[in-house]
C-alpha positions as CSV (number, residue, x, y, z in Angstrom):
1,X,0.1,0.0,-0.1
2,X,1.4,3.6,-0.8
3,X,2.0,5.8,1.9
4,X,-0.5,8.7,1.1
5,X,0.9,11.3,3.1
6,X,3.9,11.4,1.2
7,X,1.8,12.2,-2.0
8,X,1.2,15.9,-3.2
9,X,-2.6,16.8,-3.8
10,X,-3.5,15.1,-6.6
11,X,-5.3,17.1,-9.8
12,X,-4.4,20.7,-7.6
13,X,-5.9,22.6,-11.2
14,X,-9.4,24.2,-10.7
15,X,-11.8,21.7,-11.8
16,X,-14.8,23.3,-13.4
17,X,-12.9,25.4,-16.5
18,X,-15.8,26.8,-18.1
19,X,-17.0,28.2,-14.9
20,X,-14.1,29.8,-12.8
21,X,-13.9,31.4,-9.5
22,X,-11.0,32.6,-7.7
23,X,-11.4,31.5,-4.3
24,X,-11.7,27.7,-3.9
25,X,-10.1,25.1,-1.9
26,X,-9.4,22.0,-3.2
27,X,-10.6,18.9,-0.9
28,X,-8.7,16.4,-2.8
29,X,-5.9,14.3,-1.5
30,X,-6.1,11.9,1.6
31,X,-9.1,10.5,3.1
32,X,-10.2,7.8,5.7
33,X,-11.7,5.1,4.1
34,X,-13.8,1.9,4.8
35,X,-15.5,-0.8,2.9
36,X,-19.3,-1.5,4.4
37,X,-20.0,-5.1,2.4
38,X,-22.5,-5.8,5.6
39,X,-24.2,-2.8,4.0
40,X,-24.6,-1.5,8.2
41,X,-22.7,2.2,8.0
42,X,-26.0,4.0,8.3
43,X,-27.1,1.6,10.9
44,X,-23.7,2.3,13.0
45,X,-24.1,6.0,12.4
46,X,-21.0,6.6,10.4
47,X,-22.5,9.4,8.9
48,X,-21.7,11.2,12.4
49,X,-18.2,11.4,11.5
50,X,-16.8,10.3,14.9
51,X,-13.1,10.2,14.4
52,X,-13.0,7.0,16.8
53,X,-15.2,5.1,14.5
54,X,-14.0,2.2,12.7
55,X,-12.7,3.9,9.1
56,X,-9.7,1.1,8.4
57,X,-8.4,2.8,5.3
58,X,-6.9,5.9,3.8
59,X,-7.7,6.6,0.0
60,X,-6.3,9.0,-2.2
61,X,-9.2,11.0,-3.7
62,X,-10.0,11.7,-7.0
63,X,-8.8,8.0,-7.4
64,X,-11.5,5.2,-6.9
65,X,-10.2,2.3,-4.5
66,X,-10.2,-0.3,-7.6
67,X,-7.1,2.2,-8.7
68,X,-3.1,2.0,-7.9
69,X,-3.4,5.9,-7.1
70,X,-5.8,5.2,-5.0
71,X,-3.1,3.6,-2.5
72,X,-5.5,0.7,-2.3
73,X,-5.7,-1.0,-5.6
74,X,-8.4,-3.5,-4.8
75,X,-10.3,-4.7,-7.9
76,X,-12.9,-7.2,-6.2
77,X,-16.4,-6.3,-5.3
78,X,-17.4,-3.9,-2.7
79,X,-20.6,-2.1,-3.6
80,X,-20.9,0.3,-0.4
81,X,-18.0,2.0,0.4
82,X,-17.5,5.2,2.8
83,X,-15.3,8.4,2.7
84,X,-14.2,10.8,5.8
85,X,-11.9,14.0,6.4
86,X,-12.1,17.0,8.2
87,X,-11.4,20.7,6.7
88,X,-11.5,24.0,8.4
89,X,-13.1,27.2,6.5
90,X,-10.7,29.9,5.7
91,X,-11.2,32.9,8.3
92,X,-11.8,35.3,5.0
93,X,-14.6,33.5,4.0
94,X,-16.8,33.9,7.1
95,X,-20.0,35.2,6.2
96,X,-20.2,33.8,2.9
97,X,-22.5,31.2,1.6
98,X,-20.1,27.8,1.4
99,X,-20.5,25.2,-1.4
100,X,-19.2,22.0,-1.5
101,X,-18.8,20.8,-5.1
102,X,-17.8,16.8,-6.2
103,X,-17.3,16.4,-9.9
104,X,-18.3,12.5,-10.4
105,X,-19.6,9.8,-7.8
106,X,-19.9,6.4,-8.9
107,X,-22.5,5.8,-8.7
108,X,-24.9,7.1,-6.2
109,X,-23.8,9.3,-2.9
110,X,-25.3,10.6,0.3
111,X,-23.1,13.4,1.7
112,X,-23.1,14.4,5.6
113,X,-21.6,17.5,6.9
114,X,-21.2,17.3,11.2
115,X,-23.6,14.7,11.1
116,X,-26.2,16.5,8.9
117,X,-27.3,15.1,5.5
118,X,-27.0,18.0,3.2
119,X,-26.8,16.1,-0.4
120,X,-28.2,13.2,-2.4
121,X,-27.5,12.2,-6.0
122,X,-27.4,9.6,-8.1
123,X,-25.4,9.5,-11.4
124,X,-22.0,7.9,-11.9
125,X,-20.9,10.9,-14.5
126,X,-22.3,14.1,-13.4
127,X,-21.7,16.8,-10.6
128,X,-23.5,17.7,-7.7
129,X,-23.4,20.1,-5.3
130,X,-24.1,21.3,-1.8
131,X,-24.9,24.6,0.2
132,X,-23.1,23.2,3.8
133,X,-23.6,26.9,5.1
134,X,-26.2,25.9,7.8
135,X,-23.9,23.0,8.9
136,X,-20.9,24.2,9.6
137,X,-19.1,24.6,12.9
138,X,-16.6,26.8,14.1
139,X,-12.7,25.4,13.2
140,X,-13.1,21.9,12.3
141,X,-15.6,20.4,10.3
142,X,-16.1,16.8,9.4
143,X,-17.6,15.4,5.6
144,X,-18.7,12.1,5.6
145,X,-19.9,10.6,1.9
146,X,-21.1,7.1,1.6
147,X,-21.0,5.9,-2.0
148,X,-22.9,3.0,-3.7
149,X,-22.8,0.9,-6.9
150,X,-24.2,-1.7,-8.4
151,X,-21.5,-4.0,-9.8
152,X,-23.9,-7.0,-11.5
153,X,-26.7,-4.6,-12.3
154,X,-26.8,-4.8,-16.1
155,X,-29.5,-2.2,-16.5
156,X,-27.2,0.5,-15.0
157,X,-25.7,3.1,-16.8
158,X,-22.0,1.6,-16.4
159,X,-20.6,2.2,-19.9
160,X,-17.6,-0.1,-20.1
161,X,-17.3,-1.3,-16.4
162,X,-17.4,-4.9,-16.3
163,X,-20.4,-6.5,-14.4
164,X,-18.5,-9.6,-13.7
165,X,-15.1,-9.7,-11.2
166,X,-12.2,-9.6,-14.0
167,X,-12.5,-7.7,-17.0
168,X,-12.7,-9.4,-20.6
169,X,-12.9,-8.4,-24.1
170,X,-14.4,-5.0,-24.6
171,X,-14.9,-4.1,-20.8
172,X,-12.9,-2.9,-18.0
173,X,-12.4,-2.8,-14.2
174,X,-15.1,-1.0,-12.7
175,X,-14.9,2.1,-10.5
176,X,-16.8,3.0,-7.3
177,X,-17.2,6.3,-5.2
178,X,-15.5,9.7,-5.8
179,X,-13.8,9.9,-9.1
180,X,-13.8,13.6,-9.9
181,X,-12.1,16.4,-7.8
182,X,-14.0,17.4,-4.6
183,X,-13.9,21.2,-3.6
184,X,-15.0,24.0,-1.5
185,X,-16.0,27.7,-2.7
186,X,-17.3,30.7,-1.2
187,X,-20.6,32.4,-2.8
188,X,-22.5,35.8,-1.5
189,X,-26.2,34.8,-0.9
190,X,-26.9,35.6,-4.2
191,X,-24.8,34.9,-6.9
192,X,-24.6,33.3,-10.7
193,X,-25.5,29.2,-11.1
194,X,-24.9,28.9,-14.7
195,X,-24.8,30.6,-18.0
196,X,-25.1,29.2,-20.8
197,X,-23.5,30.5,-24.5
198,X,-24.6,30.1,-27.9
199,X,-22.7,31.2,-30.5
200,X,-24.3,32.8,-34.0
201,X,-21.9,33.1,-36.2
202,X,-24.4,33.9,-39.1
203,X,-25.1,37.1,-37.0
204,X,-21.7,37.6,-35.2
205,X,-23.6,37.4,-31.9
206,X,-23.0,35.4,-28.8
207,X,-26.5,34.7,-27.2
208,X,-26.2,34.5,-23.1
209,X,-28.8,33.2,-20.9
210,X,-27.6,33.7,-16.8
211,X,-29.3,32.2,-13.9
212,X,-28.9,33.5,-10.3
213,X,-29.3,31.5,-7.0
214,X,-30.9,33.2,-4.0
215,X,-32.3,36.1,-6.0
216,X,-34.5,38.5,-4.8
217,X,-36.4,41.7,-6.8
218,X,-35.6,44.0,-3.7
219,X,-31.2,43.0,-4.5
220,X,-31.2,46.1,-6.9
221,X,-28.5,43.9,-9.0
222,X,-26.9,44.4,-12.0
223,X,-25.4,42.1,-14.0
224,X,-21.8,43.4,-16.4
225,X,-20.6,41.2,-19.1
226,X,-17.2,41.5,-20.4
227,X,-15.9,40.0,-23.8
228,X,-12.7,39.8,-25.0
229,X,-10.1,38.3,-27.7
230,X,-6.6,37.3,-26.9
231,X,-6.5,40.2,-23.9
232,X,-8.4,43.2,-25.8
233,X,-11.8,44.1,-24.9
234,X,-14.6,43.3,-28.0
235,X,-17.5,44.0,-26.3
236,X,-19.7,45.1,-23.0
237,X,-22.6,45.1,-21.5
238,X,-24.4,46.2,-17.9
239,X,-27.9,45.5,-17.2
240,X,-30.2,45.6,-14.2
241,X,-31.2,42.2,-13.2
242,X,-35.2,41.4,-12.5
243,X,-35.4,37.8,-13.1
244,X,-33.7,34.5,-12.1
245,X,-33.1,33.8,-15.3
246,X,-32.0,36.7,-17.9
247,X,-31.3,36.3,-21.9
248,X,-28.9,38.8,-23.2
249,X,-27.5,38.7,-26.9
250,X,-24.0,40.6,-27.7
251,X,-23.1,41.6,-31.5
252,X,-19.3,41.4,-31.5
253,X,-18.5,42.9,-35.0
254,X,-15.4,42.4,-34.7
255,X,-14.5,39.7,-37.4
256,X,-11.6,39.9,-39.7
257,X,-10.8,38.0,-42.8
258,X,-14.2,37.6,-44.4
259,X,-16.0,36.4,-41.0
260,X,-13.7,33.6,-40.7
261,X,-10.3,35.4,-38.7
262,X,-11.9,34.5,-35.0
263,X,-14.1,31.6,-35.4
264,X,-13.1,28.3,-33.9
265,X,-11.8,25.2,-35.7
266,X,-9.8,22.3,-35.0
267,X,-6.8,24.0,-37.0
268,X,-7.7,27.8,-35.6
269,X,-8.9,26.8,-32.1
270,X,-10.2,30.5,-31.4
271,X,-11.5,31.5,-27.9
272,X,-13.2,34.3,-26.7
273,X,-12.8,35.4,-22.9
274,X,-15.8,36.4,-21.1
275,X,-16.4,37.4,-17.5
276,X,-19.5,38.0,-16.1
277,X,-19.6,40.6,-12.3
278,X,-22.6,40.6,-10.4
279,X,-23.0,44.4,-8.8
280,X,-25.0,45.3,-5.8
281,X,-24.6,48.9,-4.8
282,X,-21.3,49.0,-6.9
283,X,-20.0,46.0,-5.0
284,X,-18.7,43.3,-7.1
285,X,-20.6,40.4,-4.8
286,X,-19.8,37.4,-7.7
287,X,-17.4,37.4,-10.4
288,X,-16.9,34.4,-12.9
289,X,-14.7,33.8,-15.7
290,X,-15.6,31.5,-18.9
291,X,-15.0,31.1,-22.5
292,X,-16.6,30.3,-25.6
293,X,-15.7,29.8,-29.5
294,X,-17.7,31.5,-32.2
295,X,-18.7,28.2,-34.6
296,X,-21.6,26.6,-36.3
297,X,-22.6,23.1,-36.9
298,X,-25.1,22.2,-39.5
299,X,-25.7,19.7,-42.0
300,X,-26.6,20.7,-45.7
301,X,-27.1,18.5,-48.7
302,X,-25.7,15.7,-46.6
303,X,-22.9,17.0,-45.6
304,X,-21.8,17.6,-42.0
305,X,-20.8,21.4,-41.9
306,X,-18.5,23.6,-39.9
307,X,-18.9,27.4,-40.1
308,X,-20.9,26.9,-43.1
309,X,-18.4,24.6,-45.0
310,X,-18.4,21.1,-45.5
311,X,-15.9,19.3,-43.0
312,X,-14.9,15.7,-43.1
313,X,-14.4,14.3,-39.6
314,X,-11.1,12.1,-39.2
315,X,-12.0,10.9,-35.6
316,X,-10.4,8.2,-33.4
317,X,-12.5,6.2,-30.5
318,X,-10.9,7.4,-26.9
319,X,-12.1,5.2,-23.9
320,X,-10.5,7.5,-21.6
321,X,-9.3,5.0,-19.5
322,X,-5.7,5.1,-17.5
323,X,-3.5,2.6,-16.8
324,X,-2.8,3.4,-12.4
325,X,-6.2,5.9,-12.5
326,X,-8.6,3.8,-14.5
327,X,-11.6,6.2,-15.1
328,X,-9.4,9.2,-13.4
329,X,-6.4,10.9,-15.4
330,X,-3.4,10.8,-12.7
331,X,-2.7,15.1,-13.8
332,X,-3.9,17.3,-16.3
333,X,-0.9,17.0,-18.4
334,X,-2.1,13.4,-19.2
335,X,-5.2,14.6,-20.4
336,X,-3.9,17.6,-22.3
337,X,-1.2,14.9,-23.8
338,X,-3.9,12.9,-24.9
339,X,-5.4,15.5,-27.1
340,X,-2.1,16.5,-28.4
341,X,-1.7,12.7,-29.5
342,X,-4.8,12.5,-31.2
343,X,-3.8,15.9,-33.4
344,X,-0.3,14.3,-33.9
345,X,-1.7,11.9,-35.7
346,X,-3.6,13.4,-38.1
347,X,-7.0,13.3,-36.2
348,X,-9.8,16.2,-36.2
349,X,-11.5,14.9,-33.3
350,X,-12.4,12.0,-31.1
351,X,-15.5,10.2,-30.1
352,X,-15.2,9.6,-26.2
353,X,-16.8,6.3,-25.8
354,X,-19.2,5.2,-23.1
355,X,-18.1,7.9,-20.8
356,X,-18.5,11.6,-20.2
357,X,-14.9,12.8,-19.5
358,X,-13.0,15.1,-16.7
359,X,-14.3,18.7,-18.0
360,X,-10.8,19.3,-17.8
361,X,-10.5,17.4,-21.3
362,X,-13.1,19.2,-22.7
363,X,-11.3,22.2,-21.8
364,X,-8.5,21.2,-23.8
365,X,-10.3,19.7,-26.6
366,X,-11.5,23.6,-26.8
367,X,-7.9,24.8,-26.3
368,X,-6.0,23.1,-28.4
369,X,-8.8,22.4,-31.4
370,X,-10.3,18.7,-31.3
371,X,-13.9,18.3,-32.2
372,X,-15.7,15.6,-29.4
373,X,-18.7,13.2,-30.0
374,X,-20.3,13.5,-26.4
375,X,-21.6,9.9,-26.0
376,X,-23.2,8.5,-22.3
377,X,-22.1,5.5,-20.3
378,X,-24.8,3.4,-21.1
379,X,-26.1,0.3,-19.4
380,X,-26.4,-3.1,-21.1
381,X,-29.8,-3.8,-20.7
382,X,-33.6,-2.4,-20.8
383,X,-35.5,-1.7,-17.7
384,X,-38.1,0.7,-16.6
385,X,-36.1,2.2,-13.4
386,X,-32.7,2.1,-16.4
387,X,-35.1,4.6,-18.4
388,X,-35.1,7.3,-15.3
389,X,-31.6,6.8,-14.3
390,X,-30.5,7.3,-17.5
391,X,-33.1,10.1,-18.6
392,X,-31.7,12.2,-15.3
393,X,-28.1,11.5,-15.9
394,X,-28.5,12.8,-19.5
395,X,-30.2,16.0,-19.1
396,X,-27.5,16.7,-16.5
397,X,-24.4,15.8,-18.8
398,X,-25.9,18.4,-21.6
399,X,-26.5,20.9,-18.7
400,X,-22.6,20.2,-17.8
401,X,-21.1,20.3,-21.1
402,X,-23.7,22.9,-23.5
403,X,-20.8,25.4,-24.0
404,X,-17.9,23.5,-24.9
405,X,-17.2,24.5,-28.5
406,X,-15.4,21.3,-29.1
407,X,-18.9,19.4,-28.6
408,X,-20.4,18.9,-32.1
409,X,-22.6,15.3,-31.5
410,X,-24.4,14.5,-29.1
411,X,-24.7,10.7,-28.6
412,X,-26.8,9.1,-26.1
413,X,-27.3,5.5,-27.4
414,X,-24.5,3.4,-28.6
415,X,-25.1,-0.2,-30.5
416,X,-28.7,-0.7,-29.0
417,X,-27.1,-1.1,-25.2
418,X,-29.5,-0.7,-23.0
419,X,-32.2,-1.1,-25.5
420,X,-31.3,-4.7,-27.0
421,X,-34.6,-5.5,-28.1
422,X,-35.0,-2.1,-30.1
423,X,-35.3,-3.9,-33.4
424,X,-38.6,-5.4,-32.2
425,X,-39.4,-3.7,-28.7
426,X,-41.7,-0.5,-29.4
427,X,-40.7,0.4,-26.0
428,X,-37.2,0.3,-26.6
429,X,-37.8,2.3,-30.0
430,X,-39.7,5.1,-28.4
431,X,-37.1,5.5,-25.7
432,X,-34.4,5.9,-28.4
433,X,-37.0,8.4,-30.0
434,X,-37.7,10.4,-26.6
435,X,-33.7,10.5,-26.0
436,X,-33.2,12.3,-29.7
437,X,-36.0,14.4,-29.0
438,X,-35.3,15.3,-25.7
439,X,-31.7,16.2,-26.7
440,X,-32.8,18.2,-29.9
441,X,-35.4,20.2,-27.1
442,X,-32.1,21.0,-25.1
443,X,-29.9,22.0,-28.0
444,X,-30.9,23.4,-31.2
445,X,-27.4,23.2,-32.5
446,X,-25.7,20.4,-32.7
447,X,-26.8,17.1,-34.5
448,X,-27.9,14.2,-32.7
449,X,-27.1,10.4,-33.1
450,X,-30.6,8.2,-32.2
451,X,-28.5,5.1,-31.7
452,X,-24.7,4.6,-32.6
453,X,-23.9,2.3,-35.0
454,X,-26.9,0.4,-36.3
455,X,-30.5,0.0,-35.3
456,X,-31.6,3.8,-35.9
457,X,-34.7,5.4,-36.3
458,X,-35.1,9.6,-36.2
459,X,-31.3,10.4,-36.9
460,X,-29.2,13.5,-38.1
461,X,-26.4,11.3,-38.9
462,X,-26.3,7.8,-40.1
463,X,-23.5,6.1,-38.3
464,X,-22.4,2.7,-38.9
465,X,-20.0,0.3,-36.8
466,X,-17.6,-1.9,-39.3
467,X,-14.9,-4.1,-38.4
468,X,-14.7,-5.4,-41.7
469,X,-10.7,-5.5,-42.8
470,X,-10.5,-6.3,-46.0
471,X,-9.9,-3.3,-48.0
472,X,-11.7,-4.8,-51.4
473,X,-14.9,-5.6,-49.3
474,X,-15.1,-2.1,-47.5
475,X,-15.0,-0.4,-51.2
476,X,-17.3,-2.0,-52.5
477,X,-19.3,-1.6,-49.6
478,X,-19.5,2.3,-49.3
479,X,-19.3,2.6,-53.0
480,X,-23.1,4.0,-53.3
481,X,-25.5,5.4,-50.6
482,X,-27.7,2.3,-51.1
483,X,-24.7,-0.4,-50.5
484,X,-23.8,1.5,-47.6
485,X,-27.6,1.7,-45.9
486,X,-28.0,-1.6,-46.8
487,X,-25.4,-3.2,-45.4
488,X,-25.5,-5.6,-41.9
489,X,-22.1,-5.5,-40.5
490,X,-22.6,-7.4,-37.1
491,X,-25.5,-8.7,-38.6
492,X,-27.4,-5.5,-37.5
493,X,-29.5,-3.3,-39.6
494,X,-28.9,0.3,-39.9
495,X,-32.4,0.7,-39.5
496,X,-35.7,-0.3,-37.5
497,X,-39.4,0.6,-36.8
498,X,-39.9,1.2,-40.2
499,X,-37.1,4.4,-40.6
500,X,-35.0,4.9,-43.9
501,X,-32.1,6.7,-45.1
502,X,-33.8,10.4,-45.0
503,X,-30.6,11.8,-46.7
504,X,-28.5,12.5,-43.6
505,X,-24.7,12.4,-43.6
506,X,-23.1,8.7,-43.6
507,X,-20.1,8.3,-41.3
508,X,-18.7,4.9,-40.4
509,X,-17.9,5.6,-36.7
510,X,-16.3,2.5,-35.3
511,X,-13.7,0.2,-37.8
512,X,-10.4,-1.0,-37.7
513,X,-9.6,-2.0,-34.1
514,X,-6.3,-4.0,-35.4
515,X,-4.8,-5.7,-32.1
516,X,-0.8,-5.3,-32.3
517,X,0.8,-6.6,-29.0
518,X,4.0,-4.1,-28.8
519,X,3.4,-3.9,-24.9
520,X,3.5,-5.6,-21.9
521,X,-0.6,-6.3,-21.9
522,X,-2.0,-9.6,-23.2
523,X,-5.2,-9.7,-24.8
524,X,-7.8,-9.0,-27.9
525,X,-8.9,-7.1,-30.7
526,X,-11.2,-7.3,-33.8
527,X,-8.3,-8.1,-36.3
528,X,-4.7,-8.8,-36.0
529,X,-0.9,-7.5,-36.9
530,X,2.4,-9.3,-36.3
531,X,4.7,-6.5,-36.5
532,X,4.9,-2.5,-37.1
533,X,5.3,-2.9,-41.1
534,X,2.1,-5.3,-41.0
535,X,0.1,-3.0,-38.8
536,X,0.5,-0.1,-40.9
537,X,-0.7,-2.1,-44.0
538,X,-3.4,-3.1,-42.5
539,X,-4.5,0.2,-40.8
540,X,-4.3,1.7,-44.5
541,X,-6.2,-0.9,-46.0
542,X,-9.1,-0.2,-43.9
543,X,-8.4,3.8,-44.0
544,X,-8.2,4.5,-47.4
545,X,-11.7,3.0,-48.2
546,X,-13.3,5.5,-45.9
547,X,-11.4,8.5,-47.7
548,X,-11.8,7.5,-51.2
549,X,-15.5,6.5,-50.7
550,X,-18.1,9.1,-52.2
551,X,-20.3,8.4,-50.0
552,X,-18.7,8.7,-46.2
553,X,-18.3,12.2,-44.9
554,X,-16.5,10.9,-41.9
555,X,-14.5,8.1,-40.0
556,X,-13.8,7.5,-36.5
557,X,-10.9,4.6,-36.2
558,X,-10.9,2.2,-33.0
559,X,-9.2,3.3,-30.9
560,X,-6.9,5.7,-29.5
561,X,-4.7,3.5,-27.1
562,X,-5.3,-0.1,-26.0
563,X,-7.1,-0.4,-22.5
564,X,-6.2,-3.2,-20.2
565,X,-6.3,-6.6,-22.2
566,X,-7.6,-4.8,-25.4
567,X,-4.7,-4.3,-27.5
568,X,-6.4,-2.5,-30.4
569,X,-4.9,1.1,-29.5
570,X,-2.7,2.9,-31.9
571,X,-1.0,3.5,-28.7
572,X,-0.6,1.4,-26.0
573,X,-2.0,1.6,-22.4
574,X,1.2,4.0,-21.5
575,X,0.5,6.0,-24.3
576,X,3.3,4.6,-26.4
577,X,3.2,4.9,-30.5
578,X,2.9,1.3,-31.8
579,X,4.4,3.0,-35.3
580,X,6.0,6.6,-35.6
581,X,3.4,9.1,-35.4
582,X,4.1,10.7,-38.8
583,X,3.3,7.3,-40.7
584,X,-0.2,7.0,-38.8
585,X,-0.9,10.8,-39.6
586,X,-0.3,9.9,-43.5
587,X,-2.7,7.2,-43.5
588,X,-5.2,8.9,-41.5
589,X,-4.6,11.9,-43.9
590,X,-4.5,9.7,-47.3
591,X,-1.1,10.8,-47.9
C-alpha cells in the first residue's frame, strides 16, 4: 500500500474550467475510507463522522479504490464504501455561503457535514453540489460520504465497467466512489449559478442566458458582461437584473478576413474570454470567468458542415481509461497529452466512448482544437428503472457541457446498449426517440445520433460500425449510398421501426480495431497484426476506403489507446506509439 501522506495533493487545477471563480479550496488528497460489505454503516451512524469510528483505510481522492493511485488497488466487489475527512473554513470566507462540489461519484452518493445530510445524488458521471453553510461549525468540520455502486446490475448506466469481477474482451475494471475532484468555494447569498453561451456566427452574436441563485427582486442587482479576444476587449454590456433567468444577445462585430478570422475550428481553435460581474450597490459580489468559441455545426445537402463549410471528420475512438487511475487521469498534463497525440496522428476529433469525460479534457479539446462527440455511459439491458436513471443523467450531461465549442455531436445511445431489443420492442424504440427529441429540445445547435452504429430511427447522422478488415470489401460496401445503408455489419440492420435513409450524412463511426501487442498487455482485438510493418499495411487497408468513398462523410477509427486486455490501440495503454506518429498521420490523412 502506498504511503499517502507523501503524495502531493492530486489534480490541483481548478476542476470546472468553463465557470471559474478565483477563491476555492481543493479537498483532494487523503481521506479516511472503509468498505461496508455488510451494508451496516448507516445503522451504525458512520455519517456522524466520529473520528474514533472504524474507518479502516486511507484513500487518495479523486482515485477510486480499484486504482493503483488510490493507494488501495483492490478490483474486487465492494459496492458500498464510506469516505471521511476534516476541513476548516478560511477565516476570510466567514459570512459567505460555503458550497461543497463533487465532480463525479460512481454511482449514488449521500453526503453529511457534521452529521447533517446535505446532499443526495445518483449518476456516476455528473457533478453535484450542496450549500453546507447551515451545517458548519467553528473550527474543524467533518465531511462523510457514502457511495453505493451496483456492480452486477446490467441495467445500470455503467459504460465499459464490467459486471463480472475480472475484466474481459471490451469490458474493463469497475470504478466505485469519488473519481473526480472535490472542492469548496465561498459565495455571496445571491450569485450566478450558471450561464449558457450560444454562438451565432451568421449574425456575429453570442446569446447569453444567465441564472441566479438566492435572487430577490429587491436586491437591486446589475450584471456586467465583458467579452475579450486575446486580451483585447471587444464588447461590454451591463443591465439590471429583474428575473432569476435573464437572456441577452451581444453583437461582436469584430471579425476579420471575411468573417473567418476568429471562428473556432480544430485548425484554428480561437476562443473568446467572457467575464460576468454581479454588482450590488457598486460592489462586485460575484465574479465568474468563462470562455466560448464562435463556431457553427450544421448539415447541408447530406454533408456535415463546420462554420458553413463541408467538413470531413477524422475521429478516433477514445475510451478515457488510464493504467494507474482507471477512469481518472493521473494529471491534467495526461489529459492534455491525449489531445495532442490525437492531433499528432492526423485526427481532427475524438469520439469519447461510453464515458462523460472530466471537464478538464473538454477544456483541452477547446483550447487545442479537437472535435468531440459526447457519448453517455450506457446500460447493457433495459428496464423502467434504467429509463429514469439514464434520462436524469443525460440531462445533467447536456447541462454541464453545453458551452464547450469542441462538442459537435450528442450520442445518447451506442450499439443498442440499454435497448437490446430495439429492432422489435416498441418501448425501446420510443426510448431512443425520446432521447433524440429530448436532446433536440435542449440544444438545437448540434446533431444528435439516435443509436450509434446501427438500428437507428430518427437521427441527424447515419452512423455505421464496421470492423471488416478486407480493403476490397470495404470499397465495394461504401461505393454507393444504397450499398452503405443496406449493409449489415455485425448482422445488424442500419434502420429499425420502419425508418429509412433520409439523406443524412453517413459516417463509419467505428472501424479498424487492429490488435497489435507491442506492450506488456496480453489481449484481444478485432483483427491482428504481426509487426509494425504489417500493422501499418493493415491500417492503410481499412482507412483508404473511408477516404476514397464518395459516400462517407467522416470516420472514427478504433482506437486511440490499448485498454487493459484490449490491445487494438494506435498507442499502448501507457501512451507509447505502436508506429511512428508521422506514418500514422499520413495514413489517416490519405497522404
